[in-house]
NUTORGU-662357 format. One line per 10 residues: number of its first residue (from 1); their letters; for each residue x, y negated, z negated of N, C-alpha, C, CB. Coordinates in steps of 0.001 Angstrom, whole numbers, plus 500000, padded with zeros to 6 digits. Glycine has a CB too. Example, Ala and Ser with C-alpha at 12.3 -4.5 7.8 and 13.67 -1.06 7.14 Angstrom:
! residues 2
1) as) 513190 505690 492200 512300 504500 492200 513200 503300 492200 511308 504473 490954  512850 502250 492920 513670 501060 492860 512900 499970 492130 514084 500598 494275
! end
This chain:
! residues 321
1) xxxxxxxxxx) 052406 695229 466026 051136 694534 465636 051407 693329 464726 050173 695525 464906  052296 693543 463761 052552 692430 462860 053300 691277 463648 053410 692933 461608  054143 691668 464577 054803 690645 465383 053857 689797 466164 055756 691267 466309  052867 690485 466754 051802 689736 467555 050998 688840 466644 050816 690735 468297  050749 689258 465412 050014 688397 464467 050752 687162 464152 049721 689118 463202  052081 687292 463890 052915 686125 463612 052979 685164 464815 054329 686577 463226  053142 685765 466016 053189 684958 467168 051888 684176 467396 053500 685804 468333  050795 684794 467082 049443 684153 467186 049375 683015 466186 048268 685195 466913  049829 683181 464980 049874 682149 463936 050710 680941 464450 050492 682739 462594  051873 681231 464880 052761 680171 465377 052114 679461 466586 054156 680766 465772
11) xxxxxxxxxx) 051452 680174 467448 050779 679578 468557 049642 678624 468089 050232 680674 469459  048893 679024 467156 047859 678176 466621 048396 676890 465975 047064 678946 465625  049500 677111 465227 050152 675925 464597 050674 675000 465650 051308 676343 463662  051206 675535 466758 051760 674716 467842 050559 673928 468461 052521 675634 468951  049431 674581 468715 048337 673878 469303 047821 672772 468447 047266 674800 469606  047671 673042 467108 047245 672054 466154 048246 670910 466059 047042 672692 464804  049524 671288 466170 050542 670194 466171 050431 669291 467374 051947 670774 466126  050084 669870 468543 049852 669044 469747 048658 668090 469506 049581 669961 471007  047632 668643 468918 046421 667750 468743 046659 666655 467709 045178 668588 468308  047423 666954 466662 047784 665908 465688 048746 664903 466331 048431 666538 464413
21) xxxxxxxxxx) 049676 665427 467188 050556 664556 467972 049748 663526 468773 051428 665398 468922  048618 664011 469360 047756 663073 470148 047176 661977 469296 046611 663828 470823  046809 662293 468057 046281 661275 467105 047435 660354 466758 045661 661942 465783  048642 660933 466606 049839 660098 466285 050113 659047 467322 051071 660967 466142  049875 659432 468553 050052 658450 469655 049095 657263 469509 049825 659134 471030  047857 657570 469005 046901 656486 468731 047482 655581 467674 045521 657040 468274  048102 656107 466623 048642 655317 465565 049774 654497 466142 049108 656192 464389  050707 655151 466893 051873 654442 467385 051523 653281 468304 052772 655393 468100  050448 653451 469116 050090 652394 470030 049259 651308 469379 049357 652959 471185  048295 651677 468545 047365 650748 468023 047829 649971 466740 046128 651476 467747
31) xxxxxxxxxx) 048498 650605 465877 048880 649981 464617 049645 648673 464786 049705 650934 463823  050734 648636 465606 051490 647403 465801 050608 646314 466498 052774 647698 466648  049546 646643 467174 048772 645744 467920 047502 645285 467150 048416 646381 469219  047384 645765 465913 046289 645331 465062 044944 645934 465495 046204 643813 465070  044925 647077 466266 043730 647679 466643 043383 648829 465736 043810 648107 468027  042086 649008 465432 041691 650031 464527 042060 651461 465133 040153 649895 464235  042413 652341 464248 042853 653657 464644 041743 654737 464511 044055 654043 463814  040690 654412 463892 039633 655366 463633 038442 655204 464629 039148 655203 462185  037941 654025 464699 036860 653721 465579 037361 653329 467003 036027 652608 464973  036499 653534 467986 036816 653085 469304 037372 654175 470171 037760 651974 469236
41) xxxxxxxxxx) 036887 654285 471403 037325 655295 472311 038723 655000 472872 036332 655432 473423  039463 656042 473309 040800 655883 473932 040565 655224 475318 041577 657314 474071  041515 654383 475653 041467 653684 476947 042806 653613 477575 040919 652300 476794  042819 653325 478934 044099 653110 479596 044637 651761 479288 043977 653279 481078  045852 651610 478860 046382 650329 478502 046479 649380 479711 047730 650508 477865  046517 649927 480941 046653 649125 482145 045331 648612 482728 047359 649921 483173  044438 649563 482969 043160 649181 483562 041958 649078 482574 042829 650170 484624  042167 649587 481356 041210 649438 480304 040060 650428 480468 040696 648022 480271  040129 651354 481397 039065 652313 481575 039009 653330 480376 039267 653058 482923  037812 653592 479928 037647 654544 478785 038051 655958 479288 036114 654540 478223
51) xxxxxxxxxx) 038788 656612 478469 039244 657963 478772 038320 658983 478298 040555 658217 478203  038126 660041 479055 037190 661131 478607 038051 662322 478159 036167 661576 479792  037279 663375 477671 037965 664508 477117 038933 665112 478030 037034 665502 476707  038606 665181 479347 039567 665863 480259 040806 665094 480422 038969 666099 481612  040812 663776 480111 041951 662993 480185 042859 663013 478916 041528 661657 480486  042297 663617 477919 042963 663536 476633 043479 664948 476052 041977 662888 475646  043516 665937 476934 044028 667215 476412 045536 667081 476155 043735 668396 477418  045964 667311 474925 047378 666998 474565 048325 667671 475487 047695 667416 473135  049325 667023 475935 050409 667403 476807 049996 667841 478169 051169 668453 476197  048970 668661 478286 048579 669230 479607 047936 668188 480520 047599 670404 479412
61) xxxxxxxxxx) 047164 667300 479922 046586 666199 480769 047691 665341 481415 045651 665274 479902  048807 665086 480647 049900 664348 481168 050532 665126 482344 050922 664064 480061  050704 666423 482160 051346 667238 483164 050410 667312 484405 051669 668672 482590  049198 667658 484241 048291 667851 485358 048057 666503 486136 046936 668429 484833  048080 665361 485426 047874 664104 486069 049112 663509 486679 047313 663174 485127  050217 664274 486515 051500 663803 487052 051997 662526 486403 051382 663584 488528  051631 662338 485106 052096 661200 484415 051525 659920 484811 053448 661123 484534  050301 659927 485433 049613 658724 485876 048172 658686 485418 049672 658615 487370  047639 657501 485260 046221 657368 484913 045379 657868 485997 045854 655955 484608  044331 658631 485683 043426 659197 486672 042647 658062 487438 042428 660176 485965
71) xxxxxxxxxx) 042488 656923 486862 041566 655888 487382 042320 654801 488158 040773 655242 486220  043442 654333 487605 044184 653287 488246 045530 653725 488819 044390 652200 487291  045934 654956 488529 047168 655596 488954 048417 654858 488467 047193 655699 490455  048230 654049 487333 049371 653422 486744 050169 654413 485943 048954 652271 485891  051488 654402 485956 052347 655423 485180 051952 655418 483703 053929 655087 485305  051922 656615 483127 051712 656823 481746 053083 656967 481056 050820 658051 481518  053276 656261 479989 054560 656432 479311 054842 657861 478917 054612 655573 478099  056035 658359 479205 056372 659775 478825 056392 659877 477254 057827 660220 479455  056359 658761 476541 056397 658806 475104 055149 659668 474572 056385 657309 474524  054015 659592 475228 052822 660259 474774 053029 661774 474762 051635 659882 475657
81) xxxxxxxxxx) 053635 662318 475848 053870 663785 475937 055001 664124 474952 054253 664243 477440  056021 663238 474844 057128 663512 473986 056695 663592 472514 058187 662458 474174  055879 662678 472069 055357 662729 470703 054622 664008 470407 054449 661572 470454  053719 664321 471273 052902 665549 471159 053758 666785 471025 051989 665699 472369  054672 666908 471962 055571 668103 472040 056507 668174 470861 056401 668084 473336  057095 667074 470492 058057 666991 469367 057262 667367 468068 058724 665491 469258  056072 666848 467870 055366 667134 466676 054957 668613 466620 054166 666235 466567  054561 669251 467711 054196 670605 467799 055416 671479 467422 053670 670919 469202  056563 671199 468051 057785 671961 467789 058186 671823 466298 058947 671468 468723  058028 670579 465826 058444 670338 464433 057592 671094 463477 058393 668868 464096
91) xxxxxxxxxx) 056258 671210 463741 055359 671957 462970 055739 673461 462986 053959 671731 463476  056031 673988 464109 056394 675368 464281 057687 675656 463479 056576 675697 465792  058661 674793 463523 059866 674979 462757 059617 674910 461273 060877 673969 463147  058842 673998 460849 058539 673917 459413 057702 675128 458952 057784 672596 459100  056778 675657 459845 056038 676842 459543 056958 678038 459347 055043 677114 460628  057946 678150 460224 058876 679243 460148 059660 679219 458861 059802 679213 461313  059981 678046 458400 060808 677839 457176 059980 678029 455947 061441 676434 457153  058751 677546 455959 057987 677527 454732 056664 678277 454747 057733 676158 454376  056523 679196 455661 055252 679941 455844 054757 680580 454543 055431 681036 456909  055634 681114 453747 055173 681874 452518 054758 680910 451466 056291 682814 451945
101) xxxxxxxxxx) 054897 679672 451631 054458 678635 450645 053620 677614 451368 055687 677932 449939  052299 677846 451627 051429 677044 452422 051443 675555 452017 050049 677592 452332  051405 675268 450691 051296 673915 450234 052558 673113 450639 051085 673890 448710  053731 673779 450453 054989 673157 450849 055041 672987 452332 056173 673971 450379  054514 674011 453061 054525 673933 454529 053655 672663 455012 053938 675322 455149  052415 672542 454448 051571 671453 454860 052159 670123 454498 050224 671591 454261  052867 670066 453319 053530 668874 452870 054588 668439 453841 054124 669084 451524  055342 669451 454385 056372 669124 455397 055757 668715 456731 057303 670322 455612  054562 669264 457027 053869 668797 458244 053576 667281 458125 052527 669606 458467  053135 666856 456966 052777 665460 456690 054093 664643 456750 052041 665308 455259
111) xxxxxxxxxx) 055087 665164 456075 056400 664501 456027 056982 664300 457443 057385 665332 455163  057006 665330 458252 057705 665250 459571 056828 664344 460549 057926 666768 460202  055546 664534 460528 054685 663682 461411 054816 662250 461054 053210 664085 461323  054787 661954 459769 054951 660518 459387 056280 659932 459842 054838 660359 457868  057369 660737 459720 058630 660245 460211 058689 660035 461713 059684 661165 459814  058065 660938 462380 057999 660736 463874 057282 659468 464233 057288 661917 464565  056181 659124 463568 055530 657893 463826 056376 656705 463537 054316 657819 463073  057105 656831 462363 058050 655746 462031 059145 655532 463106 058716 656049 460687  059666 656639 463581 060719 656487 464536 060295 655768 465789 061257 657794 464879  059141 656063 466357 058642 655493 467596 058150 654020 467393 057494 656380 468144
121) xxxxxxxxxx) 057488 653820 466224 056960 652440 466025 058181 651495 465690 055840 652411 464821  059002 651946 464778 060132 651005 464343 061082 650819 465499 060942 651573 463072  061334 651802 466326 062244 651537 467427 061690 650569 468443 062597 652804 468103  060390 650519 468600 059752 649597 469619 059389 648292 468993 058474 650227 470244  058948 648247 467813 058384 646999 467204 059019 646490 465920 056967 647213 466923  059959 647313 465369 060579 647024 464167 059535 646806 463016 061454 645831 464362  058653 647747 462927 057593 647723 461884 057571 649128 461247 056140 647330 462503  057485 649129 459918 057202 650394 459175 056046 650143 458368 058370 650879 458295  054969 650897 458584 053650 650664 457914 053576 651443 456641 052464 651061 458830  052981 650874 455654 052879 651473 454281 052171 652790 454329 052133 650532 453308
131) xxxxxxxxxx) 051237 653020 455185 050445 654215 455251 051342 655446 455419 049439 654117 456391  052427 655316 456198 053362 656370 456414 054262 656630 455146 054218 656024 457632  054640 655601 454536 055446 655778 453295 054649 656382 452220 056008 654471 452804  053326 656033 452143 052498 656645 451093 052306 658177 451410 051080 655894 450997  052114 658470 452642 051895 659912 453127 053164 660711 452793 051592 659982 454751  054388 660086 453010 055612 660786 452678 055745 661007 451174 056807 660017 453200  055397 659986 450412 055520 660136 448933 054514 661143 448477 055307 658777 448179  053356 661223 449001 052397 662255 448551 052863 663624 448970 050990 661990 449115  053556 663740 450049 054103 665086 450439 055206 665548 449397 054739 665018 451942  055940 664640 448891 056848 664929 447819 056198 665448 446605 057595 663763 447482
141) xxxxxxxxxx) 055096 664798 446234 054285 665288 445062 053708 666693 445355 053093 664274 444736  053274 666914 446552 052743 668283 446918 053772 669334 446753 052242 668323 448362  054998 669050 447211 056091 669984 447115 056447 670282 445640 057304 669433 447861  056484 669247 444834 056771 669378 443419 055681 670256 442704 056854 667960 442772  054457 669999 443082 053369 670762 442511 053395 672214 442927 052070 670154 442895  053756 672480 444216 053847 673838 444630 054940 674602 443937 054039 673896 446064  056072 673874 443687 057197 674532 442974 056814 674886 441519 058454 673600 442976  056011 673897 440953 055577 674145 439568 054658 675340 439457 054877 672925 439011  053762 675405 440503 052810 676553 440477 053439 677866 440715 051750 676372 441482  054579 677842 441463 055334 679103 441697 056157 679557 440495 056264 678933 442886
151) xxxxxxxxxx) 056232 678703 439505 056975 679024 438298 058484 678831 438490 056681 680454 437874  059263 679640 437857 060709 679487 437947 061173 679961 439291 061423 680251 436830  061607 679051 440190 061942 679375 441561 063096 680367 441591 062296 678106 442348  063954 680333 440589 065113 681296 440594 064722 682710 440412 066089 680956 439522  063530 682958 439860 063076 684336 439647 061930 684709 440520 062690 684544 438232  061556 683795 441396 060432 684113 442349 060973 684857 443479 059704 682850 442866  060291 685948 443882 060914 686788 444970 060869 686118 446340 060196 688154 445069  060192 684973 446467 060216 684271 447721 060919 682911 447548 058786 684091 448259  061788 682806 446536 062312 681486 446231 063198 680897 447360 063103 681556 444946  063789 681810 448141 064656 681309 449246 063909 680548 450293 065368 682446 449909
161) xxxxxxxxxx) 062571 680637 450292 061813 679964 451314 061417 678501 450818 060531 680827 451673  061637 678254 449576 061273 676912 449051 062376 675909 449447 061085 676945 447462  061971 674711 449761 062813 673607 450048 062355 672341 449346 062876 673395 451506  063333 671600 448736 064699 672061 448457 064637 672910 447165 065717 670825 448304  065180 674090 447146 064946 675027 446099 065676 674580 444792 065405 676423 446549  066647 673675 444848 067290 673323 443655 067080 671863 443269 068704 673623 443776  065958 671283 443788 065592 669896 443516 064529 669895 442360 065025 669187 444845  064985 669313 441270 063999 669202 440114 063250 667855 440243 064760 669289 438663  062341 667722 439315 061568 666473 439344 062462 665256 439027 060396 666550 438332  063455 665441 438101 064410 664436 437830 065218 664073 439086 065308 664889 436726
171) xxxxxxxxxx) 065630 665083 439860 066367 664888 441145 065509 664040 442124 066726 666298 441808  064240 664325 442170 063374 663565 443049 063194 662143 442618 062061 664213 443142  063096 661905 441309 062945 660486 440822 064213 659751 441119 062628 660410 439271  065365 660378 440860 066626 659689 441134 066754 659453 442674 067854 660538 440579  066280 660431 443439 066374 660305 444857 065498 659117 445394 065959 661630 445502  064397 658874 444664 063523 657772 445046 064192 656407 444746 062167 657889 444301  065147 656445 443876 065773 655133 443392 067153 654863 443992 065916 655142 441836  067909 655942 444239 069339 655743 444484 069631 654915 445776 070027 657113 444580  069098 655378 446918 069301 654650 448235 068382 653424 448344 069019 655619 449460  067118 653580 447868 066224 652439 447953 066742 651283 447058 064784 652856 447538
181) xxxxxxxxxx) 067356 651619 445915 067904 650605 445048 069061 649871 445708 068351 651221 443749  069927 650619 446444 070998 650011 447188 070488 649093 448248 071858 651046 447792  069421 649565 448982 068828 648742 450025 068205 647514 449440 067801 649519 450808  067602 647565 448295 066957 646454 447689 067990 645386 447332 066178 646899 446467  069108 645897 446759 070227 644964 446447 070735 644247 447682 071390 645719 445794  070882 644984 448808 071383 644368 450044 070374 643286 450528 071609 645471 451163  069030 643676 450386 068017 642734 450854 068004 641489 450013 066647 643371 450847  068234 641629 448701 068272 640449 447812 069503 639542 448120 068310 640914 446313  070651 640205 448260 071835 639445 448566 071742 638710 449836 072989 640304 448603  071219 639402 450906 071105 638802 452235 069859 638013 452433 071172 639840 453266
191) xxxxxxxxxx) 069019 637925 451438 067707 637264 451523 066846 637819 452680 067902 635746 451703  066919 639190 452829 066058 639866 453759 066652 639883 455157 064706 639217 453774  067818 639339 455433 068389 639307 456777 069029 640618 457163 069401 638209 456882  069525 641358 456194 070308 642620 456550 069467 643888 456336 071627 642729 455671  068352 643777 455586 067619 644993 455262 066154 644613 455148 068148 645660 453939  065284 645409 455789 063848 645153 455763 063163 645918 454551 063209 645597 457146  062011 645378 454147 061255 645990 453100 060739 647341 453515 060132 645110 452692  060503 647592 454796 060036 648943 455226 061087 650037 454976 059674 648923 456731  062328 649672 455159 063421 650653 454975 063557 651019 453490 064778 650081 455519  063349 650024 452615 063420 650241 451165 062316 651204 450759 063296 648894 450382
201) xxxxxxxxxx) 061094 650955 451196 060006 651823 450830 060109 653175 451376 058768 651261 451235  060615 653305 452617 060830 654569 453279 061770 655427 452496 061352 654362 454664  062941 654879 452090 063936 655652 451357 063446 656081 449940 065220 654828 451238  062586 655187 449351 062012 655500 448041 061063 656712 448162 061252 654257 447464  060172 656682 449170 059229 657716 449361 059892 659050 449693 058282 657326 450424  060875 658955 450702 061553 660178 451047 062358 660847 449953 062417 659918 452144  062855 659981 449053 063573 660523 447905 062779 661495 447081 064020 659429 447042  061476 661265 446980 060543 662178 446297 060474 663596 446941 059143 661552 446295  060794 663626 448254 060759 664885 448968 062120 665528 448957 060281 664686 450391  063175 664775 449221 064461 665374 449422 065370 665445 448174 065143 664635 450475
211) xxxxxxxxxx) 065153 664531 447176 066059 664528 446077 067306 663677 446328 066446 665917 445764  068077 663384 445333 069159 662394 445492 070336 662955 446295 069653 661925 444117  070665 664240 446221 071813 664730 447004 071497 664610 448475 072160 666202 446644  070362 665042 448890 069992 664991 450284 069831 663508 450729 068678 665799 450520  069387 662632 449860 069296 661231 450285 070616 660597 450480 068533 660441 449308  071684 661015 449762 073025 660557 449982 073460 660988 451330 073966 661061 448926  073101 662240 451733 073369 662766 453051 072628 661927 454110 072954 664254 453130  071400 661617 453867 070634 660810 454749 071333 659500 455028 069277 660577 454185  071795 658849 453916 072443 657557 454023 073698 657632 454905 072801 657037 452633  074512 658700 454716 075706 658860 455483 075450 659096 456939 076493 659950 454943
221) xxxxxxxxxx) 074537 660056 457238 074264 660428 458596 073609 659246 459330 073368 661679 458639  072695 658556 458702 071980 657460 459290 072983 656266 459589 070813 657014 458325  073871 656080 458631 074876 655009 458829 075746 655232 460007 075737 654870 457631  076274 656471 460060 077125 656782 461194 076339 656740 462513 077768 658155 461004  075243 657352 462565 074415 657336 463823 073974 655970 464153 073185 658230 463704  073535 655153 463143 073167 653797 463385 074303 652899 463947 072660 653231 462128  075461 653105 463416 076644 652379 463938 076896 652716 465399 077900 652716 463105  076976 653995 465719 077169 654357 467084 076027 653939 467964 077377 655797 467190  074835 654093 467555 073653 653618 468341 073672 652189 468598 072387 653934 467658  074032 651396 467542 074070 649910 467685 075108 649484 468662 074341 649233 466350
231) xxxxxxxxxx) 076294 650138 468635 077338 649785 469628 076879 650047 471006 078615 650546 469383  076239 651211 471203 075732 651563 472565 074685 650571 472973 075138 653010 472610  073724 650202 472185 072653 649285 472524 073227 647900 472813 071615 649218 471388  074146 647401 471944 074705 646100 472126 075520 646047 473448 075579 645734 470914  076257 647155 473761 077031 647168 474986 076104 647117 476206 077927 648415 475038  074937 647859 476089 074006 647858 477186 073414 646471 477377 072911 648882 476954  073033 645797 476241 072481 644503 476280 073426 643497 476917 072113 644086 474921  074689 643551 476492 075705 642630 477056 075876 642825 478513 077036 642808 476381  075924 644138 478916 076082 644460 480328 074904 643939 481177 076220 645972 480497  073679 644099 480665 072451 643621 481287 072453 642064 481390 071216 644118 480471
241) xxxxxxxxxx) 072907 641459 480328 072937 639918 480310 074017 639423 481279 073246 639338 478815  075085 640212 481448 076178 639767 482301 075728 639847 483795 077469 640647 482044  074884 640951 484063 074437 641110 485443 073322 640133 485870 073960 642514 485637  072515 639746 484945 071440 638842 485282 071276 637770 484195 070134 639622 485476  072240 636769 484264 072256 635699 483257 070950 634788 483418 073606 634819 483422  070439 634410 482276 069322 633500 482214 069566 632397 481239 068079 634223 481859  068796 631367 481332 068988 630221 480441 068656 630617 478968 068088 629020 480909  069135 629920 478040 068838 630257 476637 067368 630211 476384 069552 629316 475680  066745 629150 476929 065290 628991 476660 064491 630153 477213 064765 627677 477269  064914 630602 478440 064249 631739 479038 064411 633054 478224 064781 631932 480434
251) xxxxxxxxxx) 065632 633168 477777 065976 634355 476886 065100 634323 475699 067484 634355 476422  064994 633204 475052 064198 633173 473856 062748 633421 474143 064361 631878 473164  062238 632962 475246 060849 633229 475647 060660 634719 475825 060483 632474 476956  061618 635356 476527 061499 636762 476894 061602 637632 475637 062591 637154 477927  062370 637216 474637 062574 637984 473431 061516 637775 472430 063856 637670 472837  060785 636634 472421 059771 636335 471395 058440 636846 471771 059675 634871 471143  057540 636677 470804 056110 636989 471129 055437 635781 471822 055307 637369 469811  054554 636012 472798 053790 634928 473306 052735 634522 472288 053164 635296 474630  052228 633232 472475 051267 632734 471500 050089 633673 471379 050788 631343 471879  049633 633916 470163 048420 634738 469960 048686 636234 470120 047335 634313 470943
261) xxxxxxxxxx) 049984 636614 470222 050231 638015 470415 049749 638855 469200 051720 638235 470668  049132 639985 469479 048522 640771 468384 049532 641340 467465 047687 641881 468924  050826 641508 468021 051890 642008 467204 052213 641028 466023 053130 642243 468082  052193 639760 466395 052426 638799 465299 051317 638834 464254 052550 637386 465858  050118 638960 464729 048991 639018 463826 049098 640224 462940 047688 639036 464588  049436 641373 463582 049508 642639 462755 050660 642531 461689 049764 643927 463716  051757 641889 462112 052894 641759 461083 052491 640841 459995 054225 641220 461725  051747 639769 460286 051430 638755 459270 050360 639403 458312 050879 637372 459963  049503 640221 458810 048398 640832 458011 048797 642047 457275 047252 641183 458879  050022 642572 457579 050431 643851 456936 051667 643652 456044 050735 644936 458021
271) xxxxxxxxxx) 051408 643546 454706 052474 643249 453795 053545 644361 453702 051895 642991 452451  053259 645508 454251 054234 646601 454167 055110 646757 455389 053529 647874 453926  055053 645725 456306 055861 645966 457525 057341 645532 457203 055257 645135 458803  058223 646012 458065 059641 645694 457966 059894 644182 458027 060409 646397 459079  060758 643778 457133 061090 642326 457046 061665 641779 458383 062126 642084 455892  062254 642661 459193 062846 642287 460440 061847 642239 461603 063942 643229 460755  060588 642508 461285 059588 642751 462327 059499 641568 463299 058211 643016 461692  059644 640382 462796 059391 639173 463576 060488 638956 464644 059308 637948 462637  061490 639843 464658 062537 639688 465653 062271 640559 466894 063892 640040 465040  061268 641365 466857 060994 642294 467937 060211 641619 469067 060225 643500 467407
281) xxxxxxxxxx) 060545 642092 470234 059817 641611 471396 058530 642330 471669 060662 641706 472574  057712 641749 472599 056339 642332 472878 056572 643725 473500 055449 641375 473895  057548 643937 474292 057698 645194 474944 058590 646161 474128 058265 644975 476325  058842 645818 472859 059570 646788 471996 060994 646635 471937 059323 648113 472409  061626 645627 472589 063062 645469 472519 063396 644364 471519 063650 645152 473914  064107 644739 470465 064458 643753 469465 065293 642618 470075 065217 644417 468320  064991 641397 469574 065722 640255 470076 067182 640340 469757 065161 638999 469526  068015 639733 470654 069388 639619 470294 069982 641004 470101 069544 638776 469046  070816 641130 469000 071498 642399 468657 070880 643021 467459 072982 642184 468406  069675 642643 467099 069039 643252 465927 068567 644661 466288 067843 642380 465420
291) xxxxxxxxxx) 069054 645636 465529 068772 647110 465870 067989 647639 464630 070205 648021 466148  066816 648179 464788 066159 648817 463672 066914 649974 463087 064843 649268 464077  066870 650070 461743 067571 651170 461047 066639 652333 460786 068169 650680 459722  065343 652063 460745 064380 653035 460355 064402 654297 461171 063071 652452 460413  064602 654220 462515 064607 655491 463267 065773 656370 462948 064600 655225 464728  066964 655832 462575 068079 656594 462179 067855 657255 460835 069279 655745 462152  067210 656477 459900 066926 657000 458630 065926 658207 458722 066383 655889 457753  064884 657929 459498 063853 659004 459612 064436 660258 460340 062580 658460 460404  065301 660075 461412 065883 661214 462008 066784 662008 461095 066608 660810 463170  067544 661282 460280 068419 661918 459287 067604 662685 458239 069303 660859 458596
301) xxxxxxxxxx) 066432 662101 457891 065578 662754 456917 065047 664075 457400 064446 661869 456559  064635 664127 458703 064135 665368 459290 065331 666414 459302 063553 665094 460787  066528 665948 459668 067681 666840 459759 067974 667439 458329 068953 666047 460333  067913 666556 457311 068288 667046 455957 067179 667953 455428 068536 665845 454959  065945 667760 455873 064849 668606 455382 064999 670014 455857 063509 668064 455819  065731 670234 456937 066018 671575 457430 067329 672160 456932 066031 671560 458905  068397 671280 457023 069797 671762 456794 070463 671045 455690 070638 671612 458033  069729 670514 454790 070395 669682 453710 071347 670460 452889 069371 669070 452777  070910 671717 452430 071796 672483 451617 073105 672878 452367 071071 673711 451131  072957 673309 453608 074073 673716 454442 075017 672539 454668 073572 674272 455783
311) xxxxxxxxxx) 074458 671416 454969 075306 670187 455217 076071 669767 453988 074433 668998 455681  075419 669775 452867 076113 669430 451639 077200 670404 451276 075151 669338 450525  076864 671746 451390 077925 672775 451110 079088 672592 452062 077358 674237 451247  078859 672350 453277 079918 672153 454262 080780 670996 453886 079347 671940 455640  080145 669935 453421 080921 668700 453117 081756 668969 451854 079954 667429 452906  081190 669666 450865 081904 669900 449629 083142 670888 449916 080889 670509 448529  082912 671824 450835 084062 672680 451149 085140 671964 451911 083620 673868 451934  084664 671013 452730 085596 670170 453487 086502 669328 452564 084811 669246 454429  085868 668922 451465 086547 668087 450454 087355 668949 449467 085508 667231 449679  087255 670296 449570 088025 671107 448704 087277 671523 447408 089269 670383 448373
321) x) 085997 671326 447365 085244 671725 446158 084675 673059 446221 084170 670802 445892
! end
């Protein structure tokens, strides 16, 4: 009976995660285009037809419609289903890890969902919006408050469910400064060419959640993954350019925004966007060999939020400590 109750709770969390993932898709699509995310009905990006409730059932509408719009039969990006499913699975995983501490669990829901939005927006448009960084910072405050309310975590009989169980307020403050301070220095030295403001704010906010030890792990994992990813992307771009050579002027036109593009307007009106945002193309492919670092940072943050302690212990043992 108890097992069925837990399965029901996880099922409810999964469904709610799907629904929140659907709203995240609204954020991912509309924010970079300067469209309001609260008012206005959902619509097909191709034919502009207003979508009804039966078209908006998270995940299932995509499956039942065969990945196509009901009205114009244009293909629907698989990103919509992927975001909804990933968010639901992420919520279930966080619920399993933090169920006995609801405030910490909800804080990680906010943390994980915000990072997923950052991954998809920054990968496509090289934009990191302040609202997500604020949400992540607030989730760090929520976790710190929960730990304070629980008293001494070392003597609490559920302390092993807390994450990160050994992160003090001082650790969080140092975490907010250590990596973001390095990124700020890089941005100053390069005059914004090597590092965007969005990455600086993201690492500062996440430091309040993860603490300085885990943030160093984030920096290492993101750097390695980013290097490998950049090499793969640049190789693919070079191969594509070699197969279909175009004139320099045509390449610049394809890589830049057309006049009056809403992405340019959104970037100009949003002071919290990534400094490299103006290099992104309308279809989400960064111009030239500019590769956004935010997705790698956000992915590493999610990884460290689950396995930070284990990864750090493994590294220390590998080094002989």
